[in-house]
C-alpha positions as a Markdown table, in Angstrom:
| # | Residue | x | y | z |
|---|---|---|---|---|
| 1 | Gln | 233.9 | -105.1 | -158.1 |
| 2 | Val | 229.8 | -105.1 | -157.8 |
| 3 | Gln | 228.3 | -101.9 | -157.0 |
| 4 | Leu | 225.0 | -101.5 | -155.3 |
| 5 | Val | 222.4 | -98.8 | -155.4 |
| 6 | Glu | 219.3 | -98.9 | -152.9 |
| 7 | Ser | 216.2 | -96.7 | -153.3 |
| 8 | Gly | 212.8 | -96.6 | -151.9 |
| 9 | Gly | 213.3 | -95.6 | -148.1 |
| 10 | Gly | 211.1 | -92.8 | -146.3 |
| 11 | Leu | 208.9 | -92.0 | -143.7 |
| 12 | Val | 205.8 | -94.4 | -143.2 |
| 13 | Gln | 202.9 | -94.6 | -140.4 |
| 14 | Pro | 202.9 | -97.9 | -138.4 |
| 15 | Gly | 200.8 | -100.4 | -140.2 |
| 16 | Gly | 202.0 | -98.8 | -143.7 |
| 17 | Ser | 204.2 | -100.5 | -146.4 |
| 18 | Leu | 207.5 | -99.7 | -148.4 |
| 19 | Thr | 209.2 | -101.3 | -151.2 |
| 20 | Leu | 213.1 | -101.0 | -151.2 |
| 21 | Ser | 214.9 | -101.8 | -154.3 |
| 22 | Cys | 218.5 | -102.2 | -154.8 |
| 23 | Val | 220.2 | -102.5 | -158.3 |
| 24 | Ala | 223.6 | -104.3 | -158.9 |
| 25 | Ser | 225.9 | -104.0 | -161.7 |
| 26 | Gly | 229.7 | -105.2 | -162.1 |
| 27 | Ile | 228.9 | -108.8 | -162.2 |
| 28 | Ser | 226.2 | -111.4 | -163.7 |
| 29 | Phe | 223.2 | -110.9 | -161.4 |
| 30 | Asn | 223.1 | -114.7 | -161.5 |
| 31 | Leu | 226.3 | -115.2 | -159.4 |
| 32 | Leu | 224.9 | -113.5 | -156.4 |
| 33 | Asn | 223.0 | -114.0 | -153.4 |
| 34 | Met | 220.8 | -111.1 | -152.4 |
| 35 | Ala | 220.2 | -109.9 | -148.8 |
| 36 | Trp | 219.0 | -106.9 | -146.8 |
| 37 | Tyr | 220.5 | -105.8 | -143.4 |
| 38 | Arg | 219.2 | -103.1 | -141.1 |
| 39 | Lys | 220.8 | -101.1 | -138.3 |
| 40 | Ala | 218.5 | -99.6 | -135.7 |
| 41 | Pro | 219.7 | -96.5 | -134.0 |
| 42 | Gly | 221.9 | -97.8 | -131.1 |
| 43 | Lys | 221.8 | -101.4 | -132.4 |
| 44 | Gln | 224.1 | -103.6 | -134.5 |
| 45 | Arg | 223.3 | -104.3 | -137.9 |
| 46 | Glu | 221.4 | -107.4 | -138.2 |
| 47 | Trp | 220.2 | -109.7 | -141.0 |
| 48 | Val | 216.6 | -109.5 | -142.4 |
| 49 | Ala | 216.3 | -111.7 | -145.4 |
| 50 | Leu | 218.1 | -113.3 | -148.5 |
| 51 | Val | 217.1 | -114.6 | -151.8 |
| 52 | Thr | 219.1 | -116.8 | -153.9 |
| 53 | Pro | 219.5 | -116.7 | -157.7 |
| 54 | Gly | 216.8 | -119.4 | -158.1 |
| 55 | Ser | 214.7 | -116.9 | -155.6 |
| 56 | Gly | 214.7 | -119.2 | -152.7 |
| 57 | Thr | 214.1 | -117.1 | -149.8 |
| 58 | Thr | 214.8 | -116.8 | -146.0 |
| 59 | Ser | 213.8 | -114.1 | -143.4 |
| 60 | Ala | 214.7 | -113.4 | -139.6 |
| 61 | Ala | 212.2 | -114.5 | -137.3 |
| 62 | Ser | 211.3 | -110.8 | -136.5 |
| 63 | Val | 209.8 | -109.9 | -139.9 |
| 64 | Lys | 208.4 | -113.1 | -140.8 |
| 65 | Gly | 204.9 | -112.7 | -142.1 |
| 66 | Arg | 205.6 | -109.0 | -142.6 |
| 67 | Phe | 208.7 | -108.6 | -145.1 |
| 68 | Thr | 209.1 | -110.3 | -148.3 |
| 69 | Ile | 212.6 | -110.4 | -149.9 |
| 70 | Ser | 212.4 | -111.0 | -154.1 |
| 71 | Arg | 214.4 | -110.4 | -157.1 |
| 72 | Asp | 213.8 | -109.5 | -160.7 |
| 73 | Asn | 216.9 | -111.4 | -162.6 |
| 74 | Ala | 216.1 | -109.3 | -165.8 |
| 75 | Lys | 216.8 | -106.1 | -164.0 |
| 76 | Asn | 219.4 | -106.9 | -161.9 |
| 77 | Thr | 217.3 | -105.8 | -158.8 |
| 78 | Ala | 216.5 | -107.3 | -155.5 |
| 79 | Tyr | 213.4 | -106.0 | -153.7 |
| 80 | Leu | 212.4 | -106.0 | -149.9 |
| 81 | His | 208.7 | -105.4 | -149.4 |
| 82 | Leu | 207.8 | -104.0 | -146.0 |
| 83 | Asn | 204.4 | -104.4 | -144.9 |
| 84 | Asp | 202.6 | -103.8 | -141.4 |
| 85 | Met | 205.7 | -102.0 | -140.5 |
| 86 | Lys | 206.2 | -101.0 | -136.7 |
| 87 | Pro | 208.4 | -98.4 | -135.3 |
| 88 | Glu | 211.1 | -101.1 | -134.5 |
| 89 | Asp | 211.7 | -101.4 | -137.9 |
| 90 | Thr | 213.0 | -98.1 | -138.2 |
| 91 | Gly | 216.7 | -98.0 | -139.2 |
| 92 | Val | 219.0 | -97.7 | -142.3 |
| 93 | Tyr | 218.3 | -100.6 | -144.6 |
| 94 | Phe | 221.7 | -102.1 | -146.5 |
| 95 | Cys | 221.5 | -104.0 | -149.7 |
| 96 | Asn | 224.2 | -106.8 | -149.6 |
| 97 | Ala | 225.7 | -109.1 | -152.3 |
| 98 | Met | 227.4 | -111.9 | -151.9 |
| 99 | Gln | 229.4 | -113.6 | -154.8 |
| 100 | Arg | 228.5 | -117.3 | -154.7 |
| 101 | Ile | 231.6 | -118.5 | -156.1 |
| 102 | Ser | 234.4 | -116.3 | -154.3 |
| 103 | Gly | 231.8 | -115.6 | -151.0 |
| 104 | Glu | 233.3 | -111.7 | -151.5 |
| 105 | Asn | 230.6 | -109.5 | -150.1 |
| 106 | Ser | 229.6 | -105.9 | -151.3 |
| 107 | Trp | 227.3 | -103.1 | -149.8 |
| 108 | Gly | 225.0 | -100.8 | -150.8 |
| 109 | Gln | 225.4 | -97.1 | -149.2 |
| 110 | Gly | 222.0 | -97.6 | -147.5 |
| 111 | Thr | 218.5 | -96.3 | -147.1 |
| 112 | Gln | 216.9 | -94.7 | -144.2 |
| 113 | Val | 213.4 | -96.2 | -143.2 |
| 114 | Thr | 211.4 | -94.6 | -140.3 |
| 115 | Val | 208.2 | -95.7 | -139.1 |
| 116 | Ser | 206.5 | -92.9 | -136.9 |
| 117 | Ser | 202.9 | -91.5 | -136.5 |
């Protein structure tokens, strides 16, 4: 069973920055693809970005060039760096871990991000 704990959400002004963190436990971090999703008010949850154990990354078109996903395998931690933030980035951000062998998914509890002046 993989446990995920997110942190780093908060209130930020448009154009500002935040860094979200997700600490994983319960399994070797190197066996996990790590991803971030978000759910805006009134919308379905959407995928934001993914990082593989070898730090290969992909991200959604809506955040490309503004958000960067990364990981520190020594700290069992994945990060989402949010830059040039917009009001439409407001939502609950969820960390996701997918086991590369079994395909099993685990989710964090979510952290609220609000972009407002």
